[in-house]
C-alpha positions in Angstrom: -19.9 14.5 -15.3 -17.7 14.8 -12.2 -14.6 13.2 -10.8 -14.9 10.8 -7.9 -11.7 8.8 -7.7 -8.9 7.1 -9.7 -8.3 3.4 -9.1 -6.2 0.5 -10.4 -6.9 -3.2 -10.8 -4.2 -5.8 -11.4 -5.5 -8.9 -13.0 -3.9 -12.2 -13.9 -4.4 -14.5 -16.9 -7.9 -16.0 -17.2 -9.4 -14.0 -14.3 -12.9 -12.8 -15.1 -14.5 -9.8 -13.3 -18.1 -9.5 -14.4 -20.7 -8.2 -14.3 -20.8 -4.8 -12.6 -23.4 -2.2 -13.1 -24.0 1.3 -11.7 -27.1 3.5 -11.4 -25.3 6.7 -10.5 -21.7 6.3 -11.6 -19.9 6.6 -14.9 -16.6 4.7 -15.4 -13.7 5.4 -17.7 -11.2 2.6 -18.3 -7.7 2.5 -19.7 -5.6 -0.7 -20.0 -1.9 0.2 -19.5 -0.4 -3.3 -20.0 -1.6 -6.8 -20.7 -4.8 -7.5 -22.7 -8.4 -7.5 -21.5 -11.4 -8.9 -23.3 -14.1 -6.3 -22.4 -17.8 -7.1 -22.3 -20.6 -4.6 -22.2 -24.4 -5.3 -21.8 -26.9 -2.5 -22.3 -29.4 -2.9 -19.4 -31.0 0.6 -20.0 -34.7 -0.2 -20.8 -35.1 3.2 -22.6 -32.1 2.7 -24.8 -32.4 1.7 -28.5 -29.6 -0.8 -27.9 -31.3 -2.4 -24.8 -30.3 -6.0 -24.4 -27.3 -5.8 -26.8 -23.9 -7.0 -25.9 -20.5 -5.9 -27.2 -17.0 -7.4 -26.9 -13.6 -6.0 -27.8 -10.0 -6.1 -26.7 -8.0 -3.4 -24.8 -4.3 -3.2 -24.0 -1.1 -4.4 -25.6 -1.0 -4.4 -29.4 -4.5 -2.8 -29.5 -5.3 0.8 -30.5 -4.9 3.0 -27.4 -8.3 4.0 -26.2 -10.2 5.1 -23.1 -13.6 3.4 -22.7 -16.5 5.4 -21.2 -19.1 3.2 -19.5 -22.4 5.0 -19.1 -24.8 4.5 -16.2 -26.9 1.4 -16.6 -24.5 -0.5 -18.8 -23.2 -3.7 -17.3 -19.5 -4.2 -17.8 -16.8 -6.7 -17.1 -13.5 -8.0 -18.3 -11.4 -11.1 -18.7 -7.6 -11.0 -18.6 -6.4 -12.9 -21.7 -2.8 -11.8 -21.5 -1.4 -10.7 -18.2 -0.8 -9.5 -15.8 -3.0 -6.7 -16.9 -3.1 -3.2 -15.4 -6.5 -1.5 -15.6 -6.7 2.1 -14.5 -10.2 3.5 -14.1 -11.7 6.8 -13.2 -15.2 7.1 -11.8 -17.5 10.0 -11.6 -18.3 9.4 -7.9 -16.4 8.0 -5.0 -17.0 4.4 -4.1 -20.5 3.8 -2.9 -21.4 0.2 -2.0 -25.1 1.0 -2.5 -24.3 1.7 -6.2 -22.1 -1.3 -6.8 -24.5 -3.7 -8.6 -23.5 -7.2 -9.4 -24.8 -9.7 -12.0 -23.4 -13.2 -12.2 -20.8 -13.7 -15.0 -23.0 -16.4 -16.5 -26.4 -14.8 -16.1 -28.8 -16.4 -18.5 -30.4 -13.0 -19.5 -27.0 -11.9 -20.9 -25.9 -13.7 -24.1 -22.2 -13.5 -23.4 -19.5 -16.2 -23.1 -16.6 -15.2 -20.9 -14.9 -18.5 -21.3 -14.5 -18.4 -25.1 -11.4 -16.8 -26.5 -11.3 -13.6 -28.5 -12.7 -13.7 -32.0 -10.2 -14.2 -34.8 -10.4 -11.5 -37.5 
């Protein structure tokens, strides 16, 4: 799938970074410290999960995991315990032409960044 670059994002409590979407780039995320609420929205019209959203936590006191974000899946995160250190690898080097943005409160995406994490 290729290796483009390795990057880092430092985020502080309550900061929301959403939504991002790529048409040519795959992302892999790992949260080294802090806790992020991660949101995914499947914008791939040919996908059986088109229009579905998903939310989960990554980071401290969570199972260690690397998240692979496929092409066409909108993604974002909110720092709920920070500062948080997100390390991410991309399959291509940064290309502003492939850096799609969708508003965090886009009406077509049923997702509430302002709510807290679900209690299990």
